[in-house]
N, C-alpha and C positions, 0 to 999 in steps of 0.2 A: 469302037462299039457301034453297033447298028441301032436303028431306031426301035426295034422290037425289044432288045435287051434293056434299053433305057426305060421303056414303058413297064417292063417287068420289075425292074429295080424300083421305079417310082411307085408302082402298085404295092410291092412288098414293104416299102418304107411307110407308105400310107396305112397299110394294114397293121404294121407293127405299132405305129403311133396311135392308131385308133384303139388298139388293145391295151396300150400302156396308160392312156389318159384316166380310166377309172381307178387305177392303182394310185395315182397321184391325187385323186380327189378325196381319198380317205384322210380324215384329219386325225392325227395321233395326238394324244394328250387331252382331247376333249372328252369330258365325261358325260355319260348318259344320265337322264334324270333319275333313273333308278339306282344309280351308283351310290354306295354308302361312304365313299371317301369324301373328305372335306378339306379344302385348302384355305379357307378364311377369306376375308374381304380383299378386294383388289387394291392396288396402289392408288388408283384414281379415287376410290372411295375414301381412302385414308386422307388424301389431300383435301378432298371436299369436306370431310368431317372436321379437319383441323382449321381450314380457312373460313368455312361458312357456318357449320352446325354448332361448333363450340361457342363462337361469339353470339350466335342466335340463342343458345341456351343461357348465356349470361344475361342477355337482353330480356329473355323470358323470366328470369329470376327477378329482375327489376320491375317488370310489368306486373308480375305476380304479387310483389310486395305492395305496389300501388293499389292493385285491385283488392287485395286483402283488407286494406284500410277502408275502402268503400263498402265492401260486402260483409265486413265483420259484424255490424249490428244485425243484419238479416240472418247471418249464420248463428249468432248467439240466440236469437229468438226461436230458431228452429232446431237448436241443439245439434248443429252440424259443423262446429268449429274444427273438429278433427278432420273432416272431409276438406274443409277450406285449407287447412295446413298441409294436407297431403297433396292437393292439386296445385296450390300456389307456391309451396316452398320445397317440399320433399321431392316431388317428381322432376321439377326443373333442375334441382341440385344434383340428383342422381343422373339425369340425362347429361349434364355438363361435366361432372367431376368423377362419377363412379363408373359409368359405362365405358367398356373398353373401346379404344380408338377404332373406328371403322365399323362398329356393330350397330348399324342403323336399323335395318329390317333383316339383318343377317340371320339365317336359320340353317341348321345342319341336321342331317339325319342322326348323327352321333350325339353323345351326351355333352355338347358344348354350348349349353344354353346359359344365358345370363341370369344370375340369381340376385335379386335385390333384397 
């Protein structure tokens, strides 16, 4: 092979690779923000929820119980004992034991919302 043929082959290869690169740049399986499909939370979020957020919810229940003792007289004077019970007991309990695993700020376009 002479030098001219080598240049032509190299140029054709370079041209073919240049045309093929945008094809490989497209990501398959990645959804657009307007897509209506929903896959749920990732595995990393499930692990983080199990290791960090559930124990934090149990801790929040303990802190809420202590704070309710301190704030009960003030809540009784203002007739807001039900609000105190909701914020200090019900919400931490539901966050820790009722909420599905991995549903932290998870939202989906479909009807997969958490109902408390």
